N, C-alpha and C positions, 0 to 999 in steps of 0.2 A: 901446820896451818898454811893455807894458800896465801899468795901475795895479796896486798891491799887491792890492787886493780882487779884481780880475779875474784876476790870476795865481793867487791861492789857490783859485780855483774849479777849476783844472786839477790833477788828481791827480799828474801828473808834476812840477809845480811844488812841490807839497808835499814830494816826495822831494828835489828839487834844493835846496830851501832848508832842508832838515833839519827838516821839520815846523814851520817857522816860526822856527827858531833863527837862520837867516841874516838875518832882519829885525831882530834885536836890535841896538840902536844901539851898544852897547859890546862889543867882542871877539866878533863872531858866530862866528868860527872856533873860538875856545876853547869857546864854548857848544855848537857843533856837535860838537866833539871830546868834550865831556862826555856829550852824548846818544849818540854812537857808543860810548862806554865803557859806558853803561847798557845799550844794546842788546846789546853783546858779552856782558856779564855775565848779563843776564836772558833773552835770547832765543837767542843763538848758542851759547854753551857748553853750556847744558842740552840743546839739540837734538843737539849733536855727541857729547857724552860717552857716551851709551849704546852707540854703535857701536864696532866693532873699532878699535883704535888707528890702524892704517895708513889705514883708511877715513876716520877722523876727520880726519887730516891732509890726505888727498887732497881730501875734501869742503871743508875750509877753504880750501885753495889754490884750488879751483874757485870758491868763493864770492868770494874776493878778485879773481880774474881776471874773473869775470863782472861783479862790481861795478865794476871799472875800465872795462870796455867799456860797461856800462850808464851809467856816469858821462859818458863821451864822448857817448853818445846823448842823455842828459838835458841836458847843457850846450847842445848844438846845438838841441834842441827847446824849451828854456825860456829861455835867455839870449840867443839869437840871435847877433848880431854883437858884442855887448858884450864888451870885452876884460877878462878876469879879474874877472868880476862878484863883488863882495864878498858878495852875498847867497847865492851858490852855495856850499853847504857839503858837498855829497855827497863831494867830494874829501877832506874831513877824515875822513869816515866810513871811506873805503877806506884812507887812510893810517894811521888809528888801528888798524883791524883788522889791517893788516899788522904794525904795531908789536907787537901782542899775540900774534902767531904763536908766539914762543918759549914763551909761557905755556901753550899747549896741549901743547907738546913736554915741558916740564919739570913740568907740572901744579903750578905754584905761582901764588898769586894776590895777595891784597890789597896787600901792600907793593910787589910787582912791577907790579901794575896802575897804582898811583900813580906809580911811577918811570917806567914806560913812557909814561904820559900826559905827565909833565913833560918827558921827553926829546923826545917828539914835538913838543910845543909849542915847545920851545927851537929845535929844528931848523927847524920851520915858520916861526917868526918871524925867526930869525937868518939863515937861508938861505945857509949856506956853499956853496962850489962842491962838487958839480955841481948842487945844488938851485937856486941862483940862475940857472944857465943855463936850466933848464927853466921857471923862473918868468918869465923874460924872453921866452919864446916867446909870441907872441900867437895862441894857439889853444887849443881844448879839451884837446888833448894836453898842452900845457905846464901848463895848470891842474891836470890830474890827476897828471902826472908829478912835479911838485915835492913833492906830498904822498906819492906812492909812494916817492920817494927819502928823504924825511924818515922815513917808516915803516921803510924798510930800515935806515937808520942807527940808528934807535932799537932795532930788533929785534937788530941786530948787537951793540950795547952791552949790551942786556939779556941776550943769550945769553952774552957774556963774563962779565958780572957774576954771573949765576946759576951758571955753571961755577966761578967763583972762590969765591963766598960761600955757595952752597947745599949 
């Protein structure tokens, strides 16, 4: 793999390492997740809200699916043969955005954003089954899927919690 300075000259690497958050020495995944949260709140939701409700949800699902496949492409192009590169945090972005899906449906925010973030990080660090299965795959697919499943688990719990408490 090329040096950090050489890598950062490539725009794809900037995305793969979460605009540099992947190079943070402590908890790069958590920092990448925080950046994904900021992007969700500042860039994604304002863009989606003005549209019709169904279109918003379809557009968001499309964003997540496209981001997943883009992540597979990014990993192959920027990380090469490296197995589960810790600097790669695009998977955190996609997993977080999936965890936030219920927030668009229920239109509830700050306490739920924080709860979603904490849940996602717990699942992504703890890696219960089936997350651990995907985490053990030595492929870009495994790198992306463990965060997708973490995001799905978080979204499911958030959905149940919102239905009970909101």
